[in-house]
Structure formats: structure tokens, C-alpha cells
N, C-alpha and C positions, 0 to 999 in steps of 0.2 A: 105763565104764572097760575092762571086759573087751572091748568092741567096739573101742575104740581100740587095744587090744594084740592085736586079731585073735584073741582066745581065744573063739571063737564057742560052743564046747561049754560053757564056763563061763557066758557071757552067757545061753545058752538055758536051763541049769539054774537060774540066777538068776531069769530071767523066769517059769519054770514054778513056782517057789516063790512069787513075787509073785502070779502068776495063781491059784494054789491058795488063797492067803491072801484075795485080794479075792473070790474065788468064795464062800469060806466066810463072809466078812463080809457079802456080798451076801445069801446065804441066810438068814443071822441076821436081817438088817435086814428082809427080806422077810417072814420069820415074825412079827417084831415088828410090822411094819406091818399084816399080816393080822389079828393078834390085836387090835391097836388098833382096826382098823376094825370088826371083830366087836363089840367091846365098845361102841364108840361107837354102832353101829347098834342094839344092845340097849338102850342108854340112851335113845336117840331112840324106840324102839318102846315102851319103858316109859312115856315121856311120852304117846305116843299111846294106850296102854292106859288110862292115867289119865284122859286126855281123854274116851275112851269111856265110862268109869265116870261122869263128870260130864255125859254127853250133849253134849259140845262136839265135834261131828263135824267142824267146820271145823278145829279145833286138832289133832284126831286124824289127819285127812288130811294136814295140814301135816307133823306129825311123821313119819308113815310116809313121806311123799315125801322128807323129808330123809334118812331111813334107806336109802331106795331109791338115793339119790344117792351113797352111799358106794361107793368102788372097793374091790376086794379082798374083797367079801362072798362068802360060800359061796353056792352055787346054792340050797340049801334055804332059807337065810335070806332071800335076795332074793325067793323065791317066797312065803314067809310074809309079808314085809312088803308085796308086791304085793297078796296076798289082803286084808290088813288095810286097805290104801288103797282097794281095791275096796269093801269093806264100809262104810267111812266115806263113800265117794262115793255108794253106794246109799242110805245114811241121809240124806245131804244131798239127794239127787234126790227122795226120798220126802218131804221137807219143803219142797221147792221151791214157791215161791209163784207162779212164772210159768214160761211155756214158755221164755223167754229165759234164765232162771236155770238151768233144767234142761239147755238146749242148752249153756251155759257150762260145766257140769260135765262133759257128755259131751266137749266140745271139749278141755278140759284133760286128761281121761283119755287121749284120743287123742294129744295132744301128749306125754304122759308114757309112752306105749307100753302102757297098760293097757286091755284090751279089756272094755268093758261086758258084763255078763251079762243074763239075762233080767229079773231084779229091777230093774236099773238102767233098762232099757228101759221096763218097764211103769210105773215111777215117773215117767219122763220124759214118757211119753205121756199119763199122767193130768193132766198140766198143760195139755194143749191144750183150747181152748174149743169148738172145733167139729169135726164129723166131717172136714171138708175139711183142717183144720190137722193133725188126727190122722193122716189118710191121707198128707198131705204129709211129716209127721214120720217116719212109718212108711217111706215110700219112700226118704227120706234115710238111714235106718238100714239098709235093705235094700241101697241102692247101695254103702254102705261095708262091706258084708258083716258088719254087727254082728248082725243077726238075720235068720232066714229068713222069719219073719212075726210080726206082732203084731196083736192084735184091737183094733179101734177100737169102743168101745161108746158 
């Protein structure tokens, strides 16, 4: 209306009021979303912790992965869930019955952006049946920059 009447100062003031109101509303919603994401992440992580207690590492890994998938998580929470996912992956790699199963765990970790640590690598290498397979697995990990070296025994 003010624009039609060429009262641009009045229109500007009105738009500034609307802008301030929407900015405040946006900040409130953003805070609410961040809080909801944190609470949901905590609930998922609690399910992961319960699964750890029950030695169900597959379920623990699944729940921590879901928690990692939440947007608006604080950096420290994301790091905590990433470490828990890594520990669950290490436990699964330690229980892997075959090299293929161990490789699948490493591949999923890579797809999810979680870098295996020495425990993961040692657990995976122990699934190899021959020195040649171990050496080949070691070269694969070296090539991906996951490890500097690993000993084949």
C-alpha cells in the first residue's frame, strides 16, 4: 500500500519491522532445531550405548551412524558419535569371520568418512589367511593412507 502511494520511507520502515520479526523467528526456530537435533542425537547414542552393553556391535554401529547423520549437531557431539562408531566398527572387525567381512566394514567406514585406526587395521589384517593376502591387504590400506605400516605375521 505504501509503495502504491509512493511513501517509500513508510514502506522501508514496515519492511524493516517485518525483516526484524522474521529474523527473530528464524533464530528461534534455528535454536529449536539445534536443540531437537542434539536431543535426537543423544537418544540415538543412548540406543547405541545400550547395544554396546548387550555386545550387539552391529546395532551400536547403526545407532551411532544414525546419530552422525543428524544435521545441526555440535562439533563435539559429532566427534563423540564418530569415535563411538569407530569403536563399534573395531569390535565388528575383531569378530569378522572372513577377510571379505573385514573389508566390508572398512569400506563402509570409508563411505561414512570415518578413518579406521590401528585397532581396526590389525583386526582386519588378522582375517587374512596367507602372508600374500595380508601383504596385499596391507598395500591396499597403505595406498589409501589409512596406515603407515602393518605387520603380517
